[in-house]
Backbone bond lengths (Angstrom), bond angles and torsions (degrees), N, CA, C in turn:
res aa  C-N    CA-C-N  psi(-1)  N-CA   C-N-CA  omega(-1)  CA-C   N-CA-C  phi
1 M - - - 1.437 - - 1.531 109.12 -
2 K 1.340 115.47 143.55 1.458 122.64 176.61 1.514 108.83 -126.40
3 L 1.342 115.34 134.95 1.458 120.57 174.67 1.516 109.34 -134.26
4 K 1.332 115.35 154.37 1.464 119.65 175.77 1.522 109.15 -77.01
5 I 1.321 115.40 152.38 1.468 119.74 179.97 1.524 110.83 -57.18
6 K 1.349 118.05 -36.79 1.466 119.45 -179.07 1.529 112.79 -64.33
7 Q 1.346 117.40 -16.58 1.457 120.80 176.22 1.527 111.44 -87.95
8 L 1.333 116.37 -9.01 1.461 122.04 -175.51 1.518 113.84 -117.85
9 A 1.338 116.02 -20.67 1.461 120.17 -171.88 1.523 110.81 -154.75
10 T 1.331 115.10 165.89 1.457 120.25 170.66 1.525 107.69 -101.96
11 V 1.309 116.03 143.13 1.459 122.17 177.65 1.522 106.45 -117.63
12 Q 1.323 115.50 125.81 1.459 120.10 -177.23 1.523 109.86 -128.50
13 M 1.326 115.34 138.32 1.458 120.96 174.99 1.521 108.96 -64.00
14 G 1.339 115.89 146.14 1.452 120.25 176.07 1.520 110.89 -65.18
15 Y 1.314 115.66 161.67 1.463 122.22 -179.23 1.518 109.14 -66.74
16 S 1.311 116.48 129.11 1.459 121.26 -178.04 1.528 109.81 -94.52
17 F 1.320 115.31 109.73 1.463 119.95 176.41 1.519 107.72 -82.86
18 R 1.305 117.71 133.11 1.466 121.24 -174.56 1.516 113.08 -74.50
19 S 1.310 115.97 -20.45 1.462 119.53 178.71 1.522 108.56 -137.94
20 R 1.314 115.33 -178.14 1.457 121.10 179.47 1.535 108.98 -58.82
21 L 1.326 116.30 144.26 1.457 120.32 179.89 1.526 110.44 -65.07
22 E 1.299 116.03 123.61 1.468 121.26 176.05 1.523 107.08 -104.42
23 T 1.340 115.29 102.85 1.463 118.72 -178.78 1.518 109.95 -73.92
24 S 1.326 114.32 153.83 1.454 120.90 -177.13 1.523 109.12 -142.50
25 R 1.342 115.53 133.92 1.470 118.81 178.10 1.529 110.82 -61.09
26 G 1.296 115.96 -33.56 1.459 119.85 -178.90 1.513 113.22 -91.62
27 G 1.327 116.52 5.16 1.461 119.83 -178.40 1.514 111.79 -63.44
28 E 1.317 115.48 139.17 1.463 118.60 -177.49 1.529 113.42 -103.08
29 V 1.335 117.74 -6.92 1.460 120.62 -179.12 1.533 109.29 -112.42
30 A 1.333 115.96 122.26 1.464 121.08 177.09 1.525 108.52 -83.76
31 V 1.332 116.13 147.82 1.461 121.10 -179.53 1.528 109.20 -120.10
32 I 1.327 116.21 123.01 1.457 121.88 177.68 1.521 107.71 -89.70
33 Q 1.346 115.37 118.88 1.458 122.15 -178.45 1.519 109.26 -117.46
34 M 1.335 116.08 173.25 1.461 121.96 -179.53 1.534 111.39 -53.02
35 K 1.330 117.80 -40.50 1.461 122.15 -176.78 1.530 112.64 -66.39
36 D 1.321 117.48 -14.77 1.464 121.68 -178.82 1.528 113.11 -89.57
37 L 1.340 116.79 -4.49 1.467 120.72 179.46 1.527 108.09 -89.05
38 L 1.318 115.76 117.64 1.459 121.80 -173.40 1.525 112.30 -85.97
39 Q 1.335 114.34 164.56 1.465 120.96 -177.40 1.530 112.97 -62.49
40 D 1.330 116.82 -27.42 1.472 120.22 -179.60 1.530 112.07 -86.98
41 N 1.337 116.49 17.48 1.469 123.04 178.16 1.530 113.53 61.00
42 T 1.329 114.62 38.68 1.455 121.60 170.54 1.529 107.46 -123.17
43 V 1.332 115.50 166.48 1.463 120.74 177.62 1.525 108.00 -97.43
44 G 1.336 115.97 124.64 1.460 120.64 176.04 1.517 109.40 -80.09
45 R 1.306 117.60 118.05 1.462 121.43 -174.16 1.520 113.52 -93.88
46 K 1.324 117.89 -13.51 1.465 120.51 -171.69 1.521 114.04 -68.72
47 K 1.323 118.61 -32.24 1.463 121.06 -174.43 1.526 113.33 -115.33
48 L 1.315 117.55 28.53 1.457 120.30 179.31 1.522 110.31 -66.24
49 A 1.330 115.98 134.78 1.457 121.21 176.69 1.525 108.47 -68.33
50 K 1.324 116.16 142.41 1.463 121.07 177.79 1.524 108.22 -111.50
51 V 1.310 115.41 135.66 1.464 120.98 179.79 1.527 109.69 -131.05
52 E 1.309 113.75 161.81 1.462 119.81 173.65 1.523 107.73 -95.47
53 M 1.302 115.69 121.25 1.462 121.34 177.30 1.522 106.67 -126.28
54 K 1.303 115.57 120.02 1.468 119.82 -177.56 1.529 111.23 -62.77
55 T 1.320 115.47 -51.18 1.464 119.05 -179.92 1.517 108.93 -129.76
56 V 1.301 114.79 123.84 1.457 119.92 175.07 1.525 106.18 -125.46
57 K 1.321 115.41 125.09 1.462 119.45 -178.64 1.529 109.53 -75.27
58 K 1.307 115.12 145.81 1.465 121.55 -175.98 1.532 111.80 -56.81
59 H 1.335 118.03 -35.51 1.467 119.89 -177.09 1.529 112.43 -69.81
60 H 1.337 117.94 -13.03 1.466 120.87 176.73 1.533 112.22 -85.68
61 L 1.330 117.70 -19.03 1.462 121.41 -176.34 1.521 111.63 -73.96
62 T 1.326 114.68 143.81 1.470 120.27 -179.82 1.521 110.08 -93.01
63 Q 1.326 114.57 166.78 1.462 120.48 177.01 1.520 109.68 -148.87
64 K 1.319 115.48 166.72 1.462 121.34 178.26 1.531 109.32 -55.47
65 G 1.336 116.11 135.01 1.462 121.03 179.30 1.521 113.70 95.45
66 D 1.333 117.34 -12.23 1.472 119.98 176.50 1.524 109.22 -68.35
67 L 1.330 115.39 147.24 1.458 121.41 173.99 1.520 108.15 -105.95
68 V 1.316 115.81 142.95 1.455 121.73 177.07 1.522 105.86 -115.05
69 F 1.336 116.41 117.09 1.462 121.93 -174.17 1.519 110.92 -100.43
70 R 1.335 115.29 133.09 1.472 121.85 175.76 1.519 107.49 -80.43
71 S 1.313 117.80 103.80 1.462 120.49 -175.32 1.525 113.02 -89.33
72 R 1.330 117.38 -9.47 1.467 120.73 -179.92 1.513 110.58 -129.49
73 G 1.334 114.85 152.02 1.456 119.91 176.89 1.514 112.15 102.37
74 Q 1.313 115.14 -174.14 1.464 121.72 -177.15 1.524 112.26 -80.02
75 I 1.334 116.85 -26.09 1.467 120.71 -178.86 1.520 108.19 -97.57
76 T 1.322 116.77 117.43 1.462 121.36 -179.40 1.520 109.74 -117.52
77 T 1.323 114.86 68.88 1.458 120.19 177.47 1.519 108.26 -124.07
78 A 1.302 115.02 177.36 1.457 121.03 178.81 1.520 109.36 -115.73
79 A 1.314 115.38 164.09 1.460 122.58 173.86 1.525 106.88 -130.08
80 I 1.316 115.69 144.21 1.462 119.65 -176.00 1.519 110.90 -106.79
81 L 1.320 115.22 145.14 1.459 121.77 172.99 1.523 107.14 -86.56
82 L 1.321 116.89 106.48 1.462 120.70 -177.07 1.527 112.59 -82.31
83 E 1.336 116.36 -18.63 1.460 121.24 178.74 1.521 108.59 -132.01
84 N 1.324 116.08 161.19 1.450 120.03 178.25 1.527 108.95 -66.81
85 P 1.324 118.03 122.32 1.465 120.20 -176.95 1.525 114.16 -82.29
86 G 1.322 118.15 2.41 1.461 120.27 -174.29 1.518 108.56 77.46
87 K 1.301 116.53 -148.68 1.467 121.11 -179.57 1.529 107.26 -82.31
88 A 1.338 116.74 100.97 1.465 121.62 -176.22 1.519 110.66 -143.29
89 V 1.341 114.52 149.54 1.459 121.40 176.32 1.529 108.43 -125.28
90 V 1.317 115.04 157.54 1.462 121.99 174.81 1.519 107.20 -94.98
91 A 1.330 116.58 131.21 1.468 120.60 -179.75 1.524 110.01 -86.94
92 A 1.336 115.62 144.00 1.464 120.66 173.00 1.533 107.07 -64.55
93 P 1.311 120.83 146.85 1.456 129.70 12.96 1.534 113.81 -91.56
94 L 1.336 117.17 12.43 1.459 119.47 178.84 1.528 109.77 -68.97
95 L 1.324 115.45 156.49 1.462 121.57 175.48 1.525 108.67 -114.86
96 R 1.319 116.41 145.85 1.461 120.09 174.88 1.526 108.67 -105.74
97 I 1.316 116.39 129.63 1.466 121.81 178.01 1.531 106.89 -113.98
98 R 1.325 116.30 123.89 1.471 121.07 179.67 1.523 109.17 -122.16
99 I 1.310 116.04 122.70 1.466 122.29 179.11 1.536 109.52 -63.66
100 T 1.335 115.66 131.66 1.462 120.86 175.87 1.532 111.27 -111.99
101 K 1.325 116.64 -17.68 1.474 121.81 -179.95 1.527 109.51 -115.16
102 S 1.347 115.13 71.68 1.471 119.60 -177.64 1.525 112.59 -67.95
103 D 1.325 117.39 -10.86 1.462 120.57 175.73 1.528 111.38 -82.94
104 K 1.341 116.89 -8.15 1.469 121.17 -178.69 1.521 113.67 -115.34
105 I 1.349 117.73 -28.55 1.463 119.58 -174.67 1.528 111.51 -148.39
106 L 1.323 115.09 141.65 1.465 121.66 175.04 1.527 108.84 -90.88
107 P 1.323 117.96 140.12 1.471 119.65 177.97 1.538 111.84 -57.70
108 E 1.319 117.03 -39.35 1.471 121.39 179.75 1.522 111.40 -63.28
109 Y 1.327 116.24 -35.40 1.463 120.66 178.88 1.528 110.16 -68.80
110 L 1.332 117.25 -45.45 1.463 120.22 178.64 1.525 110.09 -61.97
111 N 1.325 117.04 -39.90 1.465 121.47 177.74 1.537 110.28 -59.80
112 W 1.327 115.92 -44.77 1.472 120.98 178.01 1.537 109.81 -65.28
113 Y 1.331 116.38 -45.07 1.465 121.71 -174.73 1.527 111.87 -60.39
114 I 1.316 117.65 -41.08 1.465 121.94 -178.46 1.529 111.38 -60.12
115 S 1.322 117.55 -27.54 1.473 121.53 -179.42 1.529 112.97 -83.57
116 Q 1.308 117.86 -9.86 1.458 120.73 -173.96 1.523 112.65 -80.18
117 R 1.314 114.97 160.82 1.471 123.01 -173.00 1.532 113.38 -53.53
118 D 1.333 117.74 -48.56 1.472 120.71 -178.37 1.526 111.27 -59.16
119 A 1.325 116.13 -45.53 1.469 120.50 -179.87 1.524 110.53 -66.27
120 Q 1.329 116.80 -40.84 1.460 120.41 -178.96 1.532 111.47 -66.21
121 I 1.327 117.10 -36.62 1.471 120.70 176.00 1.530 109.80 -64.41
122 F 1.325 116.60 -44.32 1.464 121.33 177.94 1.527 110.28 -58.68
123 L 1.335 116.79 -48.82 1.466 120.84 -177.81 1.522 111.30 -64.88
124 A 1.326 117.40 -43.21 1.468 121.01 -179.47 1.527 111.14 -62.78
125 S 1.335 116.51 -36.66 1.464 119.94 -178.01 1.537 112.27 -70.60
126 R 1.313 116.99 -18.16 1.467 120.59 -178.23 1.529 113.40 -114.18
127 A 1.339 115.74 6.37 1.474 119.72 178.22 1.516 109.58 -67.83
128 K 1.323 115.47 142.85 1.465 120.72 179.06 1.521 108.51 -113.39
129 G 1.333 115.66 152.21 1.454 120.60 177.82 1.517 111.48 103.82
130 T 1.308 116.17 150.05 1.465 120.44 -179.60 1.518 111.62 -99.55
131 V 1.321 117.41 -48.35 1.463 120.32 -179.54 1.523 110.00 -86.03
132 Q 1.316 115.86 -53.40 1.459 122.06 -179.47 1.524 108.15 -106.84
133 K 1.324 117.48 108.32 1.463 121.09 179.09 1.523 109.87 -71.96
134 M 1.346 115.88 140.70 1.451 121.01 -179.80 1.526 110.52 -135.48
135 I 1.320 115.05 136.52 1.461 121.66 176.05 1.524 106.78 -108.07
136 S 1.321 116.82 126.04 1.466 120.74 -178.06 1.533 111.30 -80.64
137 K 1.314 113.98 161.46 1.468 121.39 175.51 1.528 109.47 -59.10
138 Q 1.330 116.20 -41.55 1.465 121.70 -179.88 1.533 111.42 -60.65
139 T 1.325 116.67 -39.42 1.471 120.88 179.26 1.520 110.40 -62.21
140 I 1.333 116.84 -45.57 1.468 120.54 178.44 1.526 109.79 -61.94
141 E 1.311 117.03 -45.37 1.466 120.22 -178.96 1.528 111.87 -61.40
142 D 1.334 117.26 -33.41 1.471 121.35 -177.06 1.530 113.95 -86.59
143 M 1.332 117.60 -7.28 1.461 119.59 -179.75 1.528 110.38 -68.41
144 E 1.329 115.44 131.18 1.463 120.19 179.27 1.524 110.31 -89.46
145 V 1.339 114.44 144.65 1.457 121.84 -177.80 1.526 108.46 -126.60
146 Y 1.337 116.34 130.35 1.466 120.64 173.25 1.523 108.48 -72.15
147 L 1.324 116.22 134.68 1.462 120.74 -175.18 1.521 112.64 -122.15
148 P 1.330 117.07 91.20 1.469 118.17 169.81 1.538 107.96 -72.59
149 T 1.309 117.44 -178.97 1.466 120.30 178.39 1.527 109.40 -61.55
150 L 1.327 116.59 159.95 1.467 120.80 178.04 1.527 110.94 -58.80
151 E 1.332 115.92 -36.23 1.473 120.24 178.69 1.529 110.43 -63.10
152 K 1.342 117.04 -45.21 1.464 120.31 177.92 1.522 111.21 -66.14
153 Q 1.336 116.76 -37.40 1.465 120.16 176.85 1.529 110.20 -59.03
154 Q 1.338 116.12 -44.13 1.469 120.26 179.57 1.524 110.71 -63.58
155 H 1.324 117.35 -40.27 1.475 120.87 177.53 1.532 110.38 -61.85
156 I 1.315 116.42 -42.70 1.470 120.90 179.51 1.528 109.89 -62.09
157 V 1.324 116.41 -45.37 1.471 121.05 179.64 1.530 110.24 -62.28
158 D 1.328 116.92 -44.89 1.469 121.07 -179.97 1.522 111.43 -62.21
159 L 1.329 116.36 -44.64 1.467 120.79 -179.55 1.531 110.92 -65.87
160 A 1.327 117.10 -40.07 1.469 120.65 177.71 1.527 110.65 -62.71
161 K 1.338 116.98 -39.24 1.466 121.96 178.20 1.529 110.48 -63.98
162 L 1.335 116.29 -44.34 1.469 120.60 178.57 1.526 110.94 -63.73
163 S 1.319 116.63 -39.80 1.466 120.99 178.72 1.528 110.87 -62.84
164 A 1.321 116.77 -40.96 1.469 121.07 177.96 1.524 110.80 -65.29
165 Q 1.337 116.66 -40.35 1.466 120.35 177.44 1.529 110.76 -63.71
166 E 1.333 116.21 -40.18 1.459 120.30 178.23 1.529 110.92 -61.78
167 R 1.346 116.83 -43.74 1.474 120.59 177.66 1.523 111.52 -59.08
168 T 1.328 116.29 -41.50 1.463 121.09 179.65 1.528 110.50 -64.69
169 I 1.325 116.83 -44.61 1.472 121.15 179.96 1.521 110.40 -64.25
170 L 1.340 117.21 -44.55 1.468 120.34 179.79 1.523 111.46 -64.12
171 S 1.309 117.33 -37.33 1.461 121.22 178.22 1.535 110.37 -65.47
172 T 1.322 116.51 -44.70 1.465 121.40 178.29 1.521 110.36 -62.43
173 L 1.326 116.31 -44.05 1.466 121.43 178.71 1.522 110.76 -60.71
174 S 1.323 117.63 -43.68 1.458 122.08 179.63 1.531 111.20 -62.42
175 E 1.334 116.46 -42.69 1.470 120.47 178.75 1.523 110.80 -63.14
176 K 1.331 117.24 -43.41 1.466 121.40 -179.77 1.524 110.75 -66.30
177 R 1.342 117.03 -39.77 1.466 120.69 178.32 1.525 110.20 -63.78
178 D 1.332 117.39 -43.93 1.463 121.07 177.87 1.524 111.39 -60.71
179 K 1.316 116.54 -42.19 1.470 121.25 179.53 1.534 110.41 -64.52
180 Y 1.338 116.48 -42.81 1.468 121.79 179.89 1.529 110.48 -63.12
181 I 1.339 116.64 -47.73 1.477 120.47 -179.02 1.524 110.22 -64.39
182 S 1.313 117.80 -40.02 1.462 121.78 178.47 1.526 110.90 -61.47
183 T 1.336 116.04 -44.51 1.474 120.79 178.29 1.524 110.26 -63.58
184 L 1.328 117.44 -43.91 1.466 122.32 179.71 1.529 110.80 -61.73
185 L 1.321 116.26 -44.75 1.472 120.06 179.64 1.527 111.76 -66.18
186 M 1.318 117.20 -34.76 1.463 120.61 177.09 1.526 110.56 -65.69
187 H 1.344 117.14 -38.96 1.475 120.79 176.24 1.529 110.33 -62.49
188 L 1.352 115.80 -41.44 1.473 119.70 177.77 1.506 110.93 -64.11
189 A 1.316 117.47 -42.00 1.465 121.74 -179.65 1.525 111.04 -62.45
190 K 1.331 117.01 -34.32 1.457 121.36 -179.13 1.530 111.72 -83.11
191 G 1.343 116.71 -5.21 1.441 121.22 179.62 1.515 113.10 78.80
192 E 1.259 117.65 23.77 1.477 121.77 -178.66 1.512 111.63 -88.90
């Protein structure tokens, strides 16, 4: 089965700040920006900027399981909030995607799916702009997603996580092997 994202989730534009973000130590609202989206497609919560916002509407606040979509630039993937971020908003030009049909799709699965080849081809074909590529809210809403059972979705997410861990371990192993061989060759060069 395939459904459009708009049949599974709501897509909302990030909060538009009228001026440059003025961070405040006493600020009670965290702001999720492009720099907070990590390489592993999660949202880094440790360094979120805090601002003072007099009134923030409830529909602007994020929650655990929300996806934050990069709508501009060369990378068009999403990042997921794995933990409750507290009182936080997503800043424009990012988009917030919130699952409304949890009986049909897991947020982690949608996050994984957006990064896959089929989704990336769809997004690239509808990107606007020559210098700065932009994906519209409408494009995200119209993207179709294959929906296996929730159990299969969880298996896919688990396997993707294990694959990412394997890549990290292999990369670390390769770096350590290179360092070891370099040290060994330097000892040989010195006649030791």
